[in-house]
C-alpha positions in Angstrom: 114.1 -10.6 -28.2 113.3 -8.1 -25.5 115.0 -7.6 -22.2 113.1 -6.3 -19.2 115.1 -3.7 -17.2 113.9 -2.8 -13.8 115.2 0.4 -12.2 115.1 0.8 -8.5 115.4 4.1 -6.7 118.4 4.1 -4.3 118.6 6.6 -1.5 121.6 8.9 -1.8 124.7 7.9 0.2 124.8 10.1 3.3 128.6 9.5 3.7 127.9 9.1 7.4 128.8 5.9 9.2 127.7 4.7 12.6 129.4 1.7 14.3 128.9 -0.1 17.6 131.2 -1.9 20.1 129.0 -4.6 21.4 130.2 -6.3 24.6 128.9 -9.6 26.0 128.7 -10.5 29.7 132.3 -11.8 29.6 133.6 -8.5 28.3 134.2 -9.8 24.8 133.7 -7.7 21.7 131.7 -8.8 18.7 133.6 -8.6 15.4 132.4 -9.4 11.9 134.6 -10.6 9.0 134.2 -8.5 5.9 133.6 -10.4 2.6 136.4 -10.8 0.0 134.6 -8.5 -2.5 134.1 -5.6 0.0 136.3 -2.6 0.8 138.9 -3.8 3.4 138.4 -7.5 2.3 138.7 -10.1 5.0 139.3 -7.6 7.8 137.5 -7.8 11.1 134.9 -5.1 11.5 132.5 -3.7 14.0 128.7 -3.9 13.4 127.2 -0.8 11.8 127.4 1.1 8.5 126.0 3.9 6.4 123.1 6.0 7.6 120.0 6.3 5.4 118.7 9.8 4.6 116.7 11.0 7.6 118.1 8.6 10.2 119.8 9.7 13.4 123.2 8.3 14.3 121.6 6.0 16.9 118.9 4.8 14.5 121.5 4.0 11.9 123.6 2.0 14.4 120.5 0.1 15.5 119.3 -0.7 12.0 122.7 -1.7 10.6 123.4 -3.9 13.6 120.0 -5.6 13.3 120.5 -6.2 9.5 124.1 -7.5 9.9 123.7 -9.6 13.1 120.0 -10.0 14.0 120.7 -8.5 17.4 118.5 -5.7 18.8 120.5 -3.1 20.8 119.6 -1.9 24.3 120.9 1.3 25.6 123.8 2.7 23.6 126.4 5.4 24.5 128.4 7.4 22.1 132.1 6.9 22.7 133.6 8.8 19.8 132.5 11.5 17.4 134.7 11.8 14.4 132.5 14.1 12.3 131.1 11.8 9.6 131.7 8.7 11.7 130.3 8.1 15.1 130.9 5.2 17.4 128.8 3.8 20.2 129.1 1.0 22.8 126.6 -1.2 24.5 126.5 -4.0 26.9 122.8 -4.5 26.4 121.3 -6.4 23.4 118.8 -9.1 22.8 118.2 -11.8 20.2 120.4 -14.4 18.7 123.1 -13.7 16.2 122.6 -15.2 12.7 124.2 -18.6 12.2 127.5 -18.0 10.5 126.4 -19.4 7.2 123.4 -17.1 7.2 125.2 -13.8 7.8 123.8 -11.5 5.1 126.8 -9.1 4.8 129.8 -10.9 6.4 131.6 -14.2 6.1 132.1 -14.9 9.8 131.8 -13.4 13.3 133.5 -14.0 16.7 133.4 -12.8 20.2 137.0 -11.8 21.2 138.7 -10.7 24.4 139.6 -7.0 23.6 143.1 -7.7 25.1 143.7 -10.4 22.6 143.4 -8.6 19.3 147.1 -9.0 18.2 147.4 -10.8 15.0 143.9 -10.1 13.8 143.5 -8.3 10.5 141.7 -5.2 11.8 142.2 -1.5 11.0 144.0 0.6 13.6 141.0 2.9 14.0 138.8 0.0 15.2 141.5 -1.0 17.7 141.3 2.5 19.1 137.5 2.4 19.1 137.5 -0.9 20.9 139.9 0.5 23.5 137.6 3.4 24.1 134.6 1.0 24.2 136.0 -1.0 27.1 137.2 1.9 29.2 
């Protein structure tokens, strides 16, 4: 019996992360619920992720947001540079977010009033970023 093994070339991890605070017309922030098998399981997260080799910070934020949510970002503004992590905000986006059962990388999403984040399982750094994003 033979087993076929397929190897795929994976791009090296850049160790750079680009995230986005996306605000809707009511001033609510889009949060994504991380899957149980991910780092920081079942925590609420911002759209975005690791950059690919050769991508700019903004390109990475746009691509990751599109992959995770199906939304295309309009104009973005950098709100915090933390070296290997950069954070953007936008009030401009188009498209319709995936149905919850079709989210490719998360278990759920919600639009939340940034003043009502108490009680949510969310890392402190994201609370600070959201605060910067609504200023």
